[in-house]
C-alpha positions in Angstrom: 162.5 -49.3 -14.2 160.3 -51.0 -16.4 160.6 -52.9 -19.8 161.3 -50.9 -22.8 159.4 -52.7 -25.2 159.6 -49.5 -27.4 163.3 -50.4 -27.4 163.1 -53.9 -27.6 161.0 -53.5 -30.7 163.2 -50.9 -32.2 166.2 -53.0 -32.0 164.2 -56.3 -33.4 163.2 -54.5 -36.7 166.9 -53.5 -37.0 168.4 -56.8 -36.9 165.6 -57.8 -39.0 167.1 -54.6 -41.8 170.6 -55.8 -41.3 170.1 -59.9 -42.1 167.9 -59.0 -44.7 170.4 -57.0 -46.6 172.2 -59.8 -46.4 169.2 -61.7 -49.1 169.7 -62.4 -52.2 167.0 -61.3 -54.7 166.2 -65.5 -55.1 165.7 -65.4 -51.4 162.9 -62.6 -51.4 160.8 -64.3 -53.5 160.9 -67.9 -51.8 157.8 -69.0 -49.5 158.1 -68.1 -45.6 156.3 -69.9 -43.1 152.9 -67.6 -43.4 150.9 -69.5 -46.1 150.8 -68.0 -49.4 153.4 -65.1 -48.4 157.4 -65.1 -49.8 159.6 -63.3 -47.7 159.3 -59.8 -49.7 155.3 -60.0 -49.1 156.4 -61.0 -45.0 158.3 -57.8 -44.8 156.5 -55.7 -46.6 153.0 -56.6 -43.9 155.4 -55.8 -40.9 155.7 -52.4 -41.9 152.6 -51.6 -43.6 150.7 -49.9 -41.2 153.4 -47.3 -39.5 151.7 -44.6 -41.8 148.6 -45.0 -41.7 147.9 -43.9 -37.5 145.6 -45.5 -35.4 142.8 -43.7 -36.5 143.1 -44.7 -40.1 143.7 -48.2 -38.9 140.2 -48.7 -37.4 138.7 -47.3 -40.3 140.1 -49.7 -42.5 139.2 -52.6 -40.2 135.7 -51.6 -40.2 135.6 -51.0 -44.0 137.4 -54.7 -44.2 134.1 -56.3 -42.3 136.2 -56.4 -39.1 138.6 -59.2 -40.9 142.3 -59.2 -40.0 143.5 -61.6 -43.0 141.2 -59.4 -45.5 142.9 -55.8 -44.4 146.3 -57.1 -44.1 145.5 -59.0 -47.9 144.4 -55.5 -49.4 147.1 -53.4 -46.9 149.7 -56.2 -48.8 148.3 -55.1 -52.2 148.7 -51.5 -51.6 152.4 -51.7 -50.3 153.1 -54.4 -53.3 155.4 -52.0 -55.5 158.2 -51.5 -53.6 161.8 -52.9 -54.5 163.4 -55.1 -51.6 166.0 -52.3 -51.4 162.8 -49.8 -50.6 161.6 -52.3 -48.2 164.9 -52.2 -46.1 165.6 -48.9 -46.1 161.6 -48.4 -45.0 162.3 -50.8 -42.0 165.1 -48.6 -41.0 163.3 -45.6 -41.7 160.1 -47.0 -39.4 161.9 -49.4 -37.1 160.9 -47.4 -33.9 157.1 -48.6 -33.7 154.8 -46.0 -34.5 150.2 -45.9 -35.2 148.9 -49.3 -34.4 152.0 -51.2 -34.0 153.2 -49.1 -31.0 149.8 -49.7 -28.9 150.0 -51.6 -25.1 153.3 -49.9 -25.1 155.0 -51.7 -28.6 153.9 -55.5 -27.3 152.1 -55.4 -30.9 155.2 -53.8 -33.0 157.7 -56.3 -30.9 155.4 -59.3 -31.2 154.8 -58.9 -35.1 158.1 -58.1 -35.6 159.8 -61.1 -34.0 157.3 -63.7 -35.4 157.6 -62.1 -38.7 161.1 -62.3 -38.4 161.7 -66.1 -37.3 158.9 -66.8 -40.6 161.2 -65.5 -42.8 164.4 -67.1 -40.8 163.5 -70.3 -40.5 162.0 -70.6 -44.2 165.3 -69.6 -45.5 167.5 -71.9 -42.8 168.9 -69.3 -41.0 168.8 -69.5 -37.5 169.2 -67.6 -34.9 169.8 -66.9 -31.1 166.8 -65.0 -30.3 167.9 -62.3 -27.3 165.9 -63.5 -24.5 164.9 -60.3 -23.2 163.1 -59.7 -26.3 161.4 -63.1 -27.0 159.8 -63.5 -23.1 157.8 -60.5 -23.1 156.3 -61.6 -26.8 155.7 -65.0 -25.3 154.1 -63.9 -22.5 151.7 -61.0 -24.7 151.3 -63.9 -27.8 149.2 -65.7 -25.1 146.8 -63.0 -24.7 146.6 -61.5 -28.4 143.5 -61.6 -29.7 144.7 -62.2 -33.5 147.0 -64.9 -33.1 145.9 -68.6 -32.4 148.5 -69.1 -29.2 146.2 -68.8 -26.7 143.2 -71.5 -28.3 146.8 -73.8 -29.4 147.8 -73.8 -25.8 144.5 -74.4 -23.8 144.8 -77.3 -21.5 148.8 -77.5 -22.1 151.6 -76.5 -19.8 154.0 -74.8 -22.0 157.7 -74.2 -20.6 161.0 -73.1 -22.0 163.9 -75.4 -21.8 166.2 -72.1 -22.1 164.4 -69.2 -20.4 162.4 -68.7 -17.1 159.3 -68.7 -18.3 156.4 -71.4 -18.6 152.4 -71.3 -19.2 149.3 -72.7 -18.6 148.6 -76.3 -16.8 147.7 -79.9 -17.9 150.4 -82.2 -20.3 153.6 -81.1 -20.6 154.9 -79.6 -24.1 158.7 -78.4 -23.6 161.5 -77.2 -25.6 163.3 -74.3 -26.6 161.4 -70.9 -26.2 161.2 -69.1 -30.1 160.3 -73.2 -30.6 157.7 -73.2 -28.2 156.2 -69.4 -29.3 156.4 -70.9 -33.1 154.4 -73.9 -32.7 151.3 -72.1 -30.5 151.1 -69.7 -33.2 150.9 -72.1 -35.9 154.4 -72.7 -37.2 154.1 -76.1 -37.0 158.0 -76.0 -38.5 158.7 -75.4 -34.6 157.3 -78.9 -34.0 160.0 -80.9 -34.1 161.7 -79.2 -31.6 159.6 -79.8 -29.2 158.8 -83.2 -26.7 156.8 -84.1 -24.2 153.2 -85.9 -23.4 151.0 -83.0 -24.4 152.9 -82.6 -27.9 150.4 -84.4 -29.6 147.7 -82.8 -28.7 149.7 -79.0 -29.5 150.7 -80.4 -33.2 147.0 -81.6 -33.9 145.9 -77.9 -33.4 148.4 -76.6 -34.7 148.3 -78.4 -37.9 144.6 -77.4 -38.0 145.5 -73.7 -37.4 144.6 -72.0 -40.6 
């Protein structure tokens, strides 16, 4: 039987909802690792396309000049009035990806959900052990997903996870935990201190230049 990414993405969202229920009101408004976004903003972004549908998503993308950043910000503004309790309930009600996040066998839902879950946890100093069965497929997809900077940041480098059976690319090596590698190549400088290797300087320069 092949990998059921929809089930993995659904489990990731359930885990996120469980974690969000432990947060204080003050933590909801703290900055996340996403520049300019609070924890609450990240949660709203993560689920804001679930009822849009694929056709609606494409239409919005075209109207916003085919800019993911502009579209995401506009959708965040449209979704901005929900309270933390309402957002958690929405995550649970839409745990199974639908619409655009269900595309490519839910690879988008799984990848977006896992990375943004870590954007929140890292910012709040609340680490976790990410299940390997979720992290490995996300690492692979992140390296080819056009909206993410991972392919550009990892170009010419060999990335090697020290806690997983995963590696990618060729060139000067960068090693470390799989979750830290994922977050770093996706532009999160917070993860760089957890990595080592002769290619770390090149990766760090690219990550710190990531918009």
